[in-house]
C-alpha positions as CSV (number, residue, x, y, z in Angstrom):
1,X,-162.9,-222.9,95.9
2,X,-165.0,-224.3,93.6
3,X,-164.6,-223.4,89.6
4,X,-167.4,-224.1,86.3
5,X,-165.3,-224.9,83.9
6,X,-166.3,-224.6,80.3
7,X,-164.6,-225.5,76.7
8,X,-165.9,-223.1,74.8
9,X,-165.1,-220.8,70.7
10,X,-165.4,-217.8,72.0
11,X,-166.3,-216.3,75.1
12,X,-166.4,-212.3,76.4
13,X,-167.7,-210.4,80.0
14,X,-168.9,-207.1,79.7
15,X,-170.4,-204.4,82.7
16,X,-172.8,-201.3,81.9
17,X,-172.3,-202.4,78.5
18,X,-168.8,-202.0,78.9
19,X,-166.9,-205.0,76.6
20,X,-163.9,-205.8,79.6
21,X,-162.9,-209.2,78.7
22,X,-162.4,-211.2,75.8
23,X,-161.2,-214.9,75.0
24,X,-161.4,-216.8,71.5
25,X,-160.9,-220.6,72.1
26,X,-160.3,-221.3,75.2
27,X,-162.3,-222.0,79.0
28,X,-164.4,-219.6,80.8
29,X,-163.8,-220.2,84.5
30,X,-166.7,-219.0,86.9
31,X,-164.8,-219.2,90.6
32,X,-166.1,-218.8,94.0
33,X,-164.1,-218.6,97.3
34,X,-165.0,-219.9,100.2
35,X,-164.2,-219.1,104.0
36,X,-162.0,-221.4,104.1
37,X,-159.5,-221.4,101.0
38,X,-156.0,-219.9,100.8
39,X,-153.6,-219.1,98.2
40,X,-152.7,-222.7,98.0
41,X,-156.1,-223.6,96.8
42,X,-155.7,-220.7,94.5
43,X,-152.4,-222.3,93.1
44,X,-154.2,-226.3,93.4
45,X,-157.1,-224.8,91.1
46,X,-155.3,-222.9,88.7
47,X,-152.7,-225.7,87.9
48,X,-155.3,-228.3,87.5
49,X,-157.4,-226.3,85.5
50,X,-154.9,-225.2,83.1
51,X,-153.7,-229.2,82.9
52,X,-156.8,-230.8,82.8
53,X,-157.0,-232.9,79.3
54,X,-160.0,-231.4,77.8
55,X,-158.8,-230.5,73.8
56,X,-159.5,-232.6,71.6
57,X,-156.6,-234.2,70.1
58,X,-155.7,-234.9,66.3
59,X,-157.5,-238.3,66.8
60,X,-160.5,-236.1,68.3
61,X,-159.8,-237.9,71.8
62,X,-160.0,-235.5,74.5
63,X,-156.4,-235.8,75.4
64,X,-154.7,-232.2,75.3
65,X,-155.0,-229.1,77.7
66,X,-155.0,-225.5,77.7
67,X,-151.9,-225.0,78.3
68,X,-150.6,-227.3,75.2
69,X,-153.2,-225.9,72.9
70,X,-151.6,-222.6,73.5
71,X,-155.5,-221.7,74.3
72,X,-157.1,-218.6,76.5
73,X,-158.6,-218.2,79.9
74,X,-161.5,-215.8,80.9
75,X,-162.1,-215.9,84.4
76,X,-165.5,-214.5,85.9
77,X,-165.9,-214.2,89.9
78,X,-169.0,-216.0,91.0
79,X,-169.9,-216.2,94.9
80,X,-173.2,-217.6,93.7
81,X,-171.6,-220.9,93.5
82,X,-171.1,-221.7,97.0
83,X,-175.3,-221.1,97.0
84,X,-176.7,-223.9,99.6
85,X,-179.8,-224.4,98.3
86,X,-180.6,-227.5,100.3
87,X,-183.4,-225.8,103.0
88,X,-185.9,-223.3,102.1
89,X,-186.1,-221.5,98.7
90,X,-183.3,-218.8,99.0
91,X,-179.8,-219.6,98.5
92,X,-177.4,-219.2,101.7
93,X,-174.1,-218.3,101.0
94,X,-172.2,-219.3,104.7
95,X,-169.6,-220.6,103.1
96,X,-168.4,-217.9,101.0
97,X,-166.2,-215.8,101.4
98,X,-166.0,-212.3,102.6
99,X,-165.8,-209.9,99.9
100,X,-162.1,-209.0,100.4
101,X,-160.8,-212.4,101.1
102,X,-162.3,-213.6,98.1
103,X,-161.6,-210.7,95.7
104,X,-157.6,-211.1,96.7
105,X,-158.1,-215.0,96.4
106,X,-160.0,-213.9,92.8
107,X,-156.5,-212.0,92.1
108,X,-154.2,-214.1,92.8
109,X,-155.9,-217.1,90.9
110,X,-155.7,-215.1,88.1
111,X,-152.4,-213.5,88.2
112,X,-151.2,-217.5,88.8
113,X,-152.5,-218.4,85.6
114,X,-151.3,-215.8,83.9
115,X,-147.7,-217.1,85.5
116,X,-148.5,-220.6,84.0
117,X,-148.0,-218.6,80.5
118,X,-151.5,-218.4,79.9
119,X,-153.1,-215.4,77.8
120,X,-156.1,-214.2,80.7
121,X,-159.4,-212.4,80.1
122,X,-161.4,-211.5,83.4
123,X,-164.4,-210.1,85.2
124,X,-165.3,-207.1,87.6
125,X,-165.2,-208.2,91.8
126,X,-168.8,-207.0,92.9
127,X,-170.0,-206.1,89.6
128,X,-173.4,-207.0,88.0
129,X,-171.7,-208.8,84.3
130,X,-173.2,-210.2,81.7
131,X,-171.3,-213.3,80.5
132,X,-171.7,-214.3,77.0
133,X,-169.9,-217.7,75.7
134,X,-170.5,-221.0,73.4
135,X,-169.8,-223.6,74.8
136,X,-167.8,-225.8,72.4
137,X,-168.4,-229.5,72.9
138,X,-170.2,-228.7,75.3
139,X,-168.0,-229.7,77.6
140,X,-168.6,-228.1,81.4
141,X,-167.0,-229.2,84.5
142,X,-167.3,-228.4,88.2
143,X,-163.8,-228.7,89.8
144,X,-162.7,-228.0,93.5
145,X,-159.9,-227.1,95.5
146,X,-157.9,-229.7,97.1
147,X,-159.4,-228.9,100.6
148,X,-163.0,-228.7,99.8
149,X,-163.5,-232.2,98.1
150,X,-165.0,-235.3,100.3
């Protein structure tokens, strides 16, 4: 799994002009699922992101996690994160999981985040979404599950 994680002051996702998810302070996570991902990858990534020390403490240092500051997470599925652009001009999505598997692991990931006690909003799988956010910092990180790291 691969995630693009952005620290935000607020974020929302809409489908067909209907707002389906919204958070205030927290993290917006764009999540891509590969063919080889498993539930253990989802657990690892959810816990890694929830515990990343990327929120500022009283001294202004990035020293606190999402869990410690009590913030929220918006998770949007994004298979295009698996687009390989090294050859030609059209991305190859050969490494992306089939939709059924990807959706199952996306839902498993978001449920695990909720089980950690994090208020979680979601996008909609296989929908054309509009995501609006205000990146705070800006802070943007790419986080991969253990199985995807080289």
